[in-house]
C-alpha positions as CSV (number, residue, x, y, z in Angstrom):
1,M,102.6,118.5,127.6
2,I,100.6,116.2,125.4
3,T,100.7,116.4,121.6
4,W,97.4,115.3,120.1
5,Q,96.9,114.0,116.6
6,C,93.6,112.9,115.0
7,L,94.3,110.8,111.9
8,S,92.6,108.5,109.5
9,F,94.0,104.9,109.2
10,A,95.8,105.9,105.9
11,Q,97.5,108.8,107.7
12,L,98.9,106.7,110.5
13,T,102.6,105.8,110.3
14,T,103.5,102.3,111.0
15,H,105.0,103.4,114.3
16,Q,101.8,105.2,115.3
17,L,99.7,102.1,114.4
18,Y,102.1,99.9,116.4
19,D,102.0,102.2,119.4
20,A,98.1,102.3,119.3
21,L,97.8,98.5,119.0
22,K,100.4,97.9,121.7
23,L,98.7,100.3,124.2
24,R,95.3,98.7,123.5
25,A,96.7,95.2,124.0
26,D,98.6,96.2,127.1
27,I,95.5,97.5,128.8
28,F,92.5,95.7,127.3
29,V,94.1,92.2,126.9
30,V,96.9,92.0,129.5
31,E,95.8,94.4,132.3
32,Q,92.1,93.6,132.1
33,D,92.8,89.9,131.4
34,C,90.4,89.8,128.5
35,V,91.0,87.8,125.3
36,Y,88.9,89.4,122.6
37,P,89.3,90.3,118.9
38,D,90.7,93.8,119.1
39,L,91.4,93.9,115.4
40,D,87.9,94.1,114.2
41,D,88.4,95.8,110.8
42,N,86.9,99.0,112.1
43,D,90.3,100.6,112.5
44,R,90.7,100.9,108.8
45,A,87.1,101.6,107.8
46,D,86.2,104.8,106.0
47,D,85.5,107.8,108.3
48,V,87.2,106.3,111.3
49,Y,89.7,108.5,113.1
50,H,92.4,107.6,115.6
51,L,93.1,110.1,118.3
52,L,96.7,109.7,119.7
53,G,98.1,111.6,122.7
54,Y,101.9,111.5,122.9
55,Q,104.0,112.7,125.8
56,D,107.8,112.7,125.6
57,G,107.6,110.5,122.6
58,K,105.4,107.8,124.2
59,L,101.7,107.1,123.4
60,I,99.9,107.6,126.7
61,A,96.3,108.1,125.5
62,Y,94.2,106.8,122.6
63,L,90.7,106.5,121.3
64,R,89.0,106.0,118.0
65,L,86.1,107.9,116.5
66,L,83.8,105.7,114.4
67,S,81.2,106.9,111.8
68,A,77.6,106.1,112.1
69,G,76.6,102.6,111.3
70,L,79.9,100.8,112.2
71,T,79.2,99.9,115.8
72,Y,76.0,101.9,116.5
73,D,73.4,103.7,114.5
74,N,75.1,107.0,115.6
75,I,78.7,108.0,115.5
76,S,80.7,106.4,118.3
77,I,83.8,106.7,120.5
78,G,85.6,103.5,121.3
79,R,88.8,101.9,122.5
80,V,89.3,104.7,125.0
81,V,92.5,103.9,126.8
82,T,95.2,105.6,128.9
83,A,98.6,104.2,129.9
84,Q,98.5,102.6,133.3
85,E,101.2,104.9,134.7
86,T,99.2,108.0,133.8
87,R,96.0,107.1,135.7
88,G,94.8,109.6,138.2
89,S,96.6,112.5,136.5
90,G,93.6,113.8,134.5
91,I,94.8,112.3,131.2
92,G,91.5,110.5,130.7
93,H,89.6,113.7,131.0
94,Q,91.9,115.4,128.5
95,L,91.5,112.4,126.1
96,L,87.7,112.5,126.2
97,K,87.6,116.3,125.8
98,Q,89.9,116.0,122.7
99,G,87.7,113.1,121.4
100,L,84.5,115.1,121.8
101,E,86.1,118.2,120.2
102,N,87.3,116.2,117.2
103,A,83.9,114.4,116.9
104,A,82.1,117.8,116.8
105,R,84.6,119.1,114.2
106,I,84.2,116.0,111.9
107,W,80.4,115.4,112.5
108,P,78.9,118.6,113.8
109,N,75.8,118.2,116.1
110,A,75.8,114.4,115.7
111,T,74.6,112.1,118.5
112,I,77.4,110.0,120.0
113,E,76.8,106.5,121.3
114,I,79.2,104.5,123.4
115,G,79.5,101.2,125.1
116,A,81.0,102.2,128.5
117,Q,82.4,99.9,131.1
118,E,79.9,100.1,133.9
119,H,82.3,101.5,136.5
120,L,82.9,104.5,134.2
121,I,79.2,105.7,134.1
122,G,80.1,108.6,136.4
123,F,83.1,109.6,134.3
124,Y,81.1,109.8,131.1
125,S,78.1,111.4,132.8
126,Q,80.3,114.4,133.6
127,Y,80.3,115.1,129.9
128,G,76.6,114.7,129.3
129,F,76.4,111.1,128.4
130,K,73.2,109.4,129.6
131,Q,72.8,105.7,130.2
132,T,70.4,104.1,127.7
133,S,70.6,100.4,128.5
134,D,70.8,97.9,131.3
135,M,74.1,96.4,132.2
136,Y,75.3,93.7,129.8
137,L,78.5,91.7,129.6
138,E,80.9,92.4,126.8
139,D,83.9,90.1,126.7
140,G,83.2,89.3,130.4
141,I,83.2,93.0,131.5
142,P,80.0,94.8,132.6
143,H,79.1,97.5,130.1
144,V,76.2,99.9,129.5
145,D,75.2,101.9,126.4
146,M,75.3,105.7,126.8
147,V,74.3,108.5,124.4
148,L,75.4,112.2,124.1
149,T,73.6,114.7,121.9
150,Q,76.3,117.3,121.0
151,G,75.3,120.7,122.2
152,D,73.2,119.3,125.1
153,N,76.1,118.9,127.5
């Protein structure tokens, strides 16, 4: 069973922050072999929330919810990540569902914009996201922009 928590930066414990940063580094930097500035100051911005999914005391899923104007004109979901050993178990779907539910609670009926890795277009499309850009490279990885209008999915 996964325990979900959606917290502001100020509400994170040092252990939760460490767990989140470690999971992000393990996947985005090490596994994807991508050197990029993960610590972009958005983690601690006002109206940014961190969704943490713990199982048996270990962080296995994480994403952050960003208010409009930080990374896109609309609210955004980013740094979507699951632990490597959980892949294929449906954790990613649970994570995105939790993220969308929390976004709807915090910002009702807001449009959500994401920069999705190109190979995940089908995954996000299942939740109503629609591609709005051509492929572009971000940190050497093919991405596309996608948008979801809450209530349309």
